[in-house]
PAFI-717637 format. One record per atom (N, C-alpha, C): x, y, z; atom name; residue in one letter. Coordinates in nm, 4 decimals, decimal comma, padded with zeros to 6 digits. Layout:
REM residues N
{px X py Y pz Z atom CA rest A};
...
REM end
This chain:
REM residues 90
{px -00,3988 py 02,9676 pz -01,0229 atom N rest M};
{px -00,3118 py 02,8679 pz -01,0811 atom CA rest M};
{px -00,3391 py 02,7294 pz -01,0215 atom C rest M};
{px -00,3558 py 02,7234 pz -00,8891 atom N rest L};
{px -00,3779 py 02,5940 pz -00,8253 atom CA rest L};
{px -00,5084 py 02,5308 pz -00,8711 atom C rest L};
{px -00,6119 py 02,6132 pz -00,8875 atom N rest E};
{px -00,7394 py 02,5607 pz -00,9356 atom CA rest E};
{px -00,7236 py 02,5026 pz -01,0762 atom C rest E};
{px -00,6411 py 02,5675 pz -01,1574 atom N rest Q};
{px -00,6150 py 02,5193 pz -01,2930 atom CA rest Q};
{px -00,5436 py 02,3842 pz -01,2887 atom C rest Q};
{px -00,4454 py 02,3708 pz -01,2008 atom N rest I};
{px -00,3711 py 02,2455 pz -01,1875 atom CA rest I};
{px -00,4658 py 02,1334 pz -01,1433 atom C rest I};
{px -00,5460 py 02,1615 pz -01,0429 atom N rest I};
{px -00,6393 py 02,0606 pz -00,9905 atom CA rest I};
{px -00,7417 py 02,0225 pz -01,0967 atom C rest I};
{px -00,7929 py 02,1209 pz -01,1671 atom N rest S};
{px -00,8907 py 02,0946 pz -01,2721 atom CA rest S};
{px -00,8300 py 02,0091 pz -01,3833 atom C rest S};
{px -00,7079 py 02,0408 pz -01,4220 atom N rest E};
{px -00,6421 py 01,9629 pz -01,5273 atom CA rest E};
{px -00,6139 py 01,8205 pz -01,4805 atom C rest E};
{px -00,5734 py 01,8061 pz -01,3565 atom N rest A};
{px -00,5473 py 01,6727 pz -01,3021 atom CA rest A};
{px -00,6748 py 01,5899 pz -01,3011 atom C rest A};
{px -00,7850 py 01,6513 pz -01,2652 atom N rest Q};
{px -00,9116 py 01,5790 pz -01,2558 atom CA rest Q};
{px -00,9542 py 01,5219 pz -01,3912 atom C rest Q};
{px -00,9109 py 01,5832 pz -01,4993 atom N rest K};
{px -00,9444 py 01,5330 pz -01,6330 atom CA rest K};
{px -00,8833 py 01,3945 pz -01,6571 atom C rest K};
{px -00,7790 py 01,3594 pz -01,5823 atom N rest F};
{px -00,7143 py 01,2295 pz -01,5976 atom CA rest F};
{px -00,7734 py 01,1238 pz -01,5036 atom C rest F};
{px -00,8765 py 01,1610 pz -01,4295 atom N rest S};
{px -00,9328 py 01,0656 pz -01,3336 atom CA rest S};
{px -00,9968 py 00,9479 pz -01,4072 atom C rest S};
{px -00,9833 py 00,8325 pz -01,3456 atom N rest E};
{px -01,0429 py 00,7097 pz -01,3975 atom CA rest E};
{px -01,1235 py 00,6478 pz -01,2829 atom C rest E};
{px -01,2513 py 00,6843 pz -01,2722 atom N rest P};
{px -01,3327 py 00,6372 pz -01,1593 atom CA rest P};
{px -01,3337 py 00,4853 pz -01,1424 atom C rest P};
{px -01,3179 py 00,4125 pz -01,2524 atom N rest E};
{px -01,3178 py 00,2668 pz -01,2433 atom CA rest E};
{px -01,1936 py 00,2121 pz -01,1731 atom C rest E};
{px -01,0907 py 00,2935 pz -01,1547 atom N rest R};
{px -00,9679 py 00,2510 pz -01,0868 atom CA rest R};
{px -00,9670 py 00,2860 pz -00,9379 atom C rest R};
{px -01,0608 py 00,3684 pz -00,8960 atom N rest V};
{px -01,0625 py 00,4162 pz -00,7575 atom CA rest V};
{px -01,0651 py 00,3005 pz -00,6583 atom C rest V};
{px -01,1467 py 00,2008 pz -00,6834 atom N rest H};
{px -01,1564 py 00,0893 pz -00,5881 atom CA rest H};
{px -01,0232 py 00,0149 pz -00,5739 atom C rest H};
{px -00,9455 py 00,0078 pz -00,6820 atom N rest L};
{px -00,8137 py -00,0561 pz -00,6744 atom CA rest L};
{px -00,7200 py 00,0234 pz -00,5829 atom C rest L};
{px -00,7210 py 00,1547 pz -00,6001 atom N rest Y};
{px -00,6359 py 00,2408 pz -00,5177 atom CA rest Y};
{px -00,6780 py 00,2350 pz -00,3719 atom C rest Y};
{px -00,8092 py 00,2355 pz -00,3496 atom N rest E};
{px -00,8590 py 00,2316 pz -00,2121 atom CA rest E};
{px -00,8206 py 00,1002 pz -00,1439 atom C rest E};
{px -00,8252 py -00,0082 pz -00,2183 atom N rest K};
{px -00,7868 py -00,1375 pz -00,1608 atom CA rest K};
{px -00,6370 py -00,1394 pz -00,1298 atom C rest K};
{px -00,5553 py -00,0943 pz -00,2245 atom N rest F};
{px -00,4108 py -00,0940 pz -00,2052 atom CA rest F};
{px -00,3696 py -00,0031 pz -00,0891 atom C rest F};
{px -00,4324 py 00,1134 pz -00,0792 atom N rest M};
{px -00,3957 py 00,2106 pz 00,0241 atom CA rest M};
{px -00,4726 py 00,1899 pz 00,1546 atom C rest M};
{px -00,5476 py 00,0822 pz 00,1622 atom N rest Q};
{px -00,6199 py 00,0449 pz 00,2838 atom CA rest Q};
{px -00,7098 py 00,1585 pz 00,3346 atom C rest Q};
{px -00,7993 py 00,2023 pz 00,2475 atom N rest V};
{px -00,8929 py 00,3080 pz 00,2844 atom CA rest V};
{px -01,0089 py 00,2446 pz 00,3603 atom C rest V};
{px -00,9902 py 00,2365 pz 00,4903 atom N rest R};
{px -01,0913 py 00,1835 pz 00,5819 atom CA rest R};
{px -01,0577 py 00,2366 pz 00,7202 atom C rest R};
{px -01,1505 py 00,2353 pz 00,8103 atom N rest P};
{px -01,1210 py 00,2828 pz 00,9458 atom CA rest P};
{px -01,0000 py 00,2096 pz 01,0048 atom C rest P};
{px -00,9019 py 00,2849 pz 01,0467 atom N rest G};
{px -00,7806 py 00,2292 pz 01,1039 atom CA rest G};
{px -00,6765 py 00,1902 pz 01,0002 atom C rest G};
{px -00,7108 py 00,1956 pz 00,8719 atom N rest G};
{px -00,6178 py 00,1606 pz 00,7651 atom CA rest G};
{px -00,5234 py 00,2756 pz 00,7337 atom C rest G};
{px -00,4213 py 00,2448 pz 00,6556 atom N rest Y};
{px -00,3203 py 00,3446 pz 00,6180 atom CA rest Y};
{px -00,3840 py 00,4664 pz 00,5505 atom C rest Y};
{px -00,4790 py 00,4414 pz 00,4630 atom N rest G};
{px -00,5401 py 00,5503 pz 00,3873 atom CA rest G};
{px -00,6735 py 00,5958 pz 00,4417 atom C rest G};
{px -00,6977 py 00,5698 pz 00,5692 atom N rest D};
{px -00,8241 py 00,6082 pz 00,6312 atom CA rest D};
{px -00,8511 py 00,7571 pz 00,6079 atom C rest D};
{px -00,9628 py 00,7873 pz 00,5432 atom N rest G};
{px -01,0007 py 00,9259 pz 00,5189 atom CA rest G};
{px -00,9525 py 00,9819 pz 00,3861 atom C rest G};
{px -00,8671 py 00,9086 pz 00,3137 atom N rest D};
{px -00,8182 py 00,9571 pz 00,1849 atom CA rest D};
{px -00,9272 py 00,9516 pz 00,0790 atom C rest D};
{px -00,9190 py 01,0436 pz -00,0164 atom N rest T};
{px -01,0064 py 01,0461 pz -00,1327 atom CA rest T};
{px -00,9191 py 01,0214 pz -00,2550 atom C rest T};
{px -00,9668 py 00,9389 pz -00,3469 atom N rest F};
{px -00,8912 py 00,9060 pz -00,4676 atom CA rest F};
{px -00,9738 py 00,9411 pz -00,5911 atom C rest F};
{px -00,9029 py 00,9811 pz -00,6967 atom N rest W};
{px -00,9657 py 01,0061 pz -00,8254 atom CA rest W};
{px -00,9284 py 00,8993 pz -00,9276 atom C rest W};
{px -00,8329 py 00,8153 pz -00,8973 atom N rest G};
{px -00,7916 py 00,7116 pz -00,9906 atom CA rest G};
{px -00,7005 py 00,7626 pz -01,1010 atom C rest G};
{px -00,6142 py 00,8581 pz -01,0696 atom N rest I};
{px -00,5216 py 00,9138 pz -01,1692 atom CA rest I};
{px -00,3929 py 00,8311 pz -01,1676 atom C rest I};
{px -00,3479 py 00,7913 pz -01,2840 atom N rest R};
{px -00,2262 py 00,7113 pz -01,2961 atom CA rest R};
{px -00,1016 py 00,7990 pz -01,2782 atom C rest R};
{px 00,0019 py 00,7394 pz -01,2203 atom N rest N};
{px 00,1247 py 00,8136 pz -01,1926 atom CA rest N};
{px 00,1904 py 00,8767 pz -01,3157 atom C rest N};
{px 00,1952 py 00,8093 pz -01,4317 atom N rest P};
{px 00,2556 py 00,8766 pz -01,5479 atom CA rest P};
{px 00,1875 py 01,0091 pz -01,5814 atom C rest P};
{px 00,0561 py 01,0149 pz -01,5643 atom N rest N};
{px -00,0155 py 01,1411 pz -01,5891 atom CA rest N};
{px 00,0213 py 01,2466 pz -01,4846 atom C rest N};
{px 00,0368 py 01,2037 pz -01,3602 atom N rest L};
{px 00,0777 py 01,2974 pz -01,2552 atom CA rest L};
{px 00,2183 py 01,3500 pz -01,2806 atom C rest L};
{px 00,3081 py 01,2632 pz -01,3242 atom N rest R};
{px 00,4456 py 01,3067 pz -01,3537 atom CA rest R};
{px 00,4492 py 01,4032 pz -01,4718 atom C rest R};
{px 00,3637 py 01,3808 pz -01,5715 atom N rest M};
{px 00,3554 py 01,4720 pz -01,6850 atom CA rest M};
{px 00,3089 py 01,6103 pz -01,6382 atom C rest M};
{px 00,2073 py 01,6114 pz -01,5512 atom N rest L};
{px 00,1587 py 01,7386 pz -01,4976 atom CA rest L};
{px 00,2643 py 01,8065 pz -01,4113 atom C rest L};
{px 00,3399 py 01,7279 pz -01,3365 atom N rest A};
{px 00,4459 py 01,7844 pz -01,2525 atom CA rest A};
{px 00,5488 py 01,8573 pz -01,3394 atom C rest A};
{px 00,5850 py 01,7972 pz -01,4518 atom N rest K};
{px 00,6800 py 01,8625 pz -01,5423 atom CA rest K};
{px 00,6220 py 01,9916 pz -01,5988 atom C rest K};
{px 00,4931 py 01,9887 pz -01,6286 atom N rest K};
{px 00,4273 py 02,1067 pz -01,6858 atom CA rest K};
{px 00,4217 py 02,2211 pz -01,5844 atom C rest K};
{px 00,3982 py 02,1874 pz -01,4574 atom N rest Y};
{px 00,3776 py 02,2906 pz -01,3553 atom CA rest Y};
{px 00,4944 py 02,3015 pz -01,2558 atom C rest Y};
{px 00,6123 py 02,2578 pz -01,2954 atom N rest K};
{px 00,7264 py 02,2606 pz -01,2042 atom CA rest K};
{px 00,7710 py 02,4024 pz -01,1682 atom C rest K};
{px 00,7197 py 02,5010 pz -01,2376 atom N rest T};
{px 00,7599 py 02,6389 pz -01,2100 atom CA rest T};
{px 00,6739 py 02,7070 pz -01,1032 atom C rest T};
{px 00,5735 py 02,6368 pz -01,0498 atom N rest I};
{px 00,4958 py 02,6992 pz -00,9431 atom CA rest I};
{px 00,5873 py 02,7182 pz -00,8217 atom C rest I};
{px 00,5491 py 02,8053 pz -00,7336 atom N rest S};
{px 00,6316 py 02,8315 pz -00,6163 atom CA rest S};
{px 00,6256 py 02,7145 pz -00,5182 atom C rest S};
{px 00,7241 py 02,7082 pz -00,4330 atom N rest V};
{px 00,7268 py 02,6054 pz -00,3287 atom CA rest V};
{px 00,6047 py 02,6220 pz -00,2387 atom C rest V};
{px 00,5669 py 02,7452 pz -00,2113 atom N rest E};
{px 00,4499 py 02,7709 pz -00,1279 atom CA rest E};
{px 00,3233 py 02,7146 pz -00,1923 atom C rest E};
{px 00,3119 py 02,7301 pz -00,3241 atom N rest Q};
{px 00,1957 py 02,6758 pz -00,3941 atom CA rest Q};
{px 00,1971 py 02,5224 pz -00,3894 atom C rest Q};
{px 00,3149 py 02,4632 pz -00,4044 atom N rest A};
{px 00,3256 py 02,3173 pz -00,3955 atom CA rest A};
{px 00,2849 py 02,2707 pz -00,2562 atom C rest A};
{px 00,3288 py 02,3435 pz -00,1533 atom N rest F};
{px 00,2894 py 02,3085 pz -00,0169 atom CA rest F};
{px 00,1384 py 02,3199 pz 00,0017 atom C rest F};
{px 00,0778 py 02,4182 pz -00,0659 atom N rest E};
{px -00,0674 py 02,4321 pz -00,0568 atom CA rest E};
{px -00,1369 py 02,3111 pz -00,1202 atom C rest E};
{px -00,0815 py 02,2607 pz -00,2308 atom N rest L};
{px -00,1368 py 02,1398 pz -00,2920 atom CA rest L};
{px -00,1257 py 02,0203 pz -00,1975 atom C rest L};
{px -00,0243 py 02,0208 pz -00,1123 atom N rest L};
{px -00,0068 py 01,9116 pz -00,0166 atom CA rest L};
{px -00,1200 py 01,9038 pz 00,0862 atom C rest L};
{px -00,1972 py 02,0092 pz 00,0991 atom N rest T};
{px -00,3073 py 02,0101 pz 00,1955 atom CA rest T};
{px -00,4390 py 01,9634 pz 00,1335 atom C rest T};
{px -00,4374 py 01,9312 pz 00,0042 atom N rest N};
{px -00,5588 py 01,8899 pz -00,0648 atom CA rest N};
{px -00,6080 py 01,7564 pz -00,0114 atom C rest N};
{px -00,7389 py 01,7368 pz -00,0112 atom N rest K};
{px -00,7968 py 01,6126 pz 00,0408 atom CA rest K};
{px -00,7775 py 01,4941 pz -00,0542 atom C rest K};
{px -00,7467 py 01,5219 pz -00,1812 atom N rest V};
{px -00,7320 py 01,4159 pz -00,2813 atom CA rest V};
{px -00,5880 py 01,3646 pz -00,2827 atom C rest V};
{px -00,5739 py 01,2345 pz -00,2668 atom N rest H};
{px -00,4433 py 01,1701 pz -00,2593 atom CA rest H};
{px -00,3547 py 01,2040 pz -00,3798 atom C rest H};
{px -00,4104 py 01,1954 pz -00,5003 atom N rest E};
{px -00,3297 py 01,2185 pz -00,6203 atom CA rest E};
{px -00,2822 py 01,3636 pz -00,6317 atom C rest E};
{px -00,3574 py 01,4572 pz -00,5793 atom N rest I};
{px -00,3131 py 01,5977 pz -00,5821 atom CA rest I};
{px -00,1941 py 01,6156 pz -00,4877 atom C rest I};
{px -00,1997 py 01,5506 pz -00,3731 atom N rest R};
{px -00,0855 py 01,5566 pz -00,2803 atom CA rest R};
{px 00,0370 py 01,4898 pz -00,3424 atom C rest R};
{px 00,0159 py 01,3788 pz -00,4128 atom N rest L};
{px 00,1272 py 01,3109 pz -00,4794 atom CA rest L};
{px 00,1840 py 01,3993 pz -00,5902 atom C rest L};
{px 00,0978 py 01,4669 pz -00,6634 atom N rest L};
{px 00,1429 py 01,5615 pz -00,7658 atom CA rest L};
{px 00,2311 py 01,6693 pz -00,7036 atom C rest L};
{px 00,1916 py 01,7198 pz -00,5892 atom N rest A};
{px 00,2727 py 01,8208 pz -00,5196 atom CA rest A};
{px 00,4109 py 01,7651 pz -00,4862 atom C rest A};
{px 00,4168 py 01,6411 pz -00,4414 atom N rest L};
{px 00,5470 py 01,5799 pz -00,4098 atom CA rest L};
{px 00,6316 py 01,5622 pz -00,5348 atom C rest L};
{px 00,5698 py 01,5254 pz -00,6466 atom N rest F};
{px 00,6445 py 01,5130 pz -00,7718 atom CA rest F};
{px 00,7003 py 01,6489 pz -00,8147 atom C rest F};
{px 00,6226 py 01,7545 pz -00,7970 atom N rest I};
{px 00,6696 py 01,8896 pz -00,8311 atom CA rest I};
{px 00,7869 py 01,9283 pz -00,7408 atom C rest I};
{px 00,7739 py 01,9034 pz -00,6120 atom N rest L};
{px 00,8825 py 01,9360 pz -00,5188 atom CA rest L};
{px 01,0081 py 01,8556 pz -00,5503 atom C rest L};
{px 00,9910 py 01,7310 pz -00,5917 atom N rest E};
{px 01,1060 py 01,6491 pz -00,6311 atom CA rest E};
{px 01,1784 py 01,7116 pz -00,7504 atom C rest E};
{px 01,1029 py 01,7550 pz -00,8505 atom N rest L};
{px 01,1633 py 01,8187 pz -00,9671 atom CA rest L};
{px 01,2376 py 01,9465 pz -00,9279 atom C rest L};
{px 01,1784 py 02,0234 pz -00,8383 atom N rest K};
{px 01,2438 py 02,1460 pz -00,7923 atom CA rest K};
{px 01,3750 py 02,1129 pz -00,7204 atom C rest K};
{px 01,3741 py 02,0109 pz -00,6380 atom N rest Y};
{px 01,4930 py 01,9719 pz -00,5641 atom CA rest Y};
{px 01,6030 py 01,9264 pz -00,6599 atom C rest Y};
{px 01,5694 py 01,8420 pz -00,7545 atom N rest V};
{px 01,6683 py 01,7906 pz -00,8492 atom CA rest V};
{px 01,7259 py 01,9060 pz -00,9317 atom C rest V};
{px 01,6408 py 01,9977 pz -00,9756 atom N rest A};
{px 01,6877 py 02,1124 pz -01,0542 atom CA rest A};
{px 01,7842 py 02,1978 pz -00,9727 atom C rest A};
{px 01,7515 py 02,2182 pz -00,8466 atom N rest K};
{px 01,8363 py 02,3004 pz -00,7603 atom CA rest K};
{px 01,9688 py 02,2293 pz -00,7292 atom C rest K};
{px 01,9608 py 02,0976 pz -00,7050 atom N rest A};
{px 02,0804 py 02,0210 pz -00,6697 atom CA rest A};
{px 02,1778 py 02,0079 pz -00,7854 atom C rest A};
{px 02,1283 py 02,0122 pz -00,9084 atom N rest T};
{px 02,2166 py 01,9957 pz -01,0235 atom CA rest T};
{px 02,2581 py 02,1279 pz -01,0860 atom C rest T};
{px 02,2128 py 02,2391 pz -01,0290 atom N rest S};
{px 02,2504 py 02,3682 pz -01,0865 atom CA rest S};
{px 02,3721 py 02,4271 pz -01,0180 atom C rest S};
REM end
């Protein structure tokens, strides 16, 4: 399932945007994003995927948090947010 999520997310990558993300997140030695990898995926696409895959387990979401790609980790946080809101309002 996780490979499917990552593969689907990668389809939304925009390589021409990567340099913008790297500049904003300070991807340089000693910078905030030092060592991060970006695919250039826009947040609306990540939120759409989070809604689609919100039924994955918390453990699977935590596993996504260990991914080297920044947007995959952000996707995991969006999924966890949806799970929290669903639980808090039920």
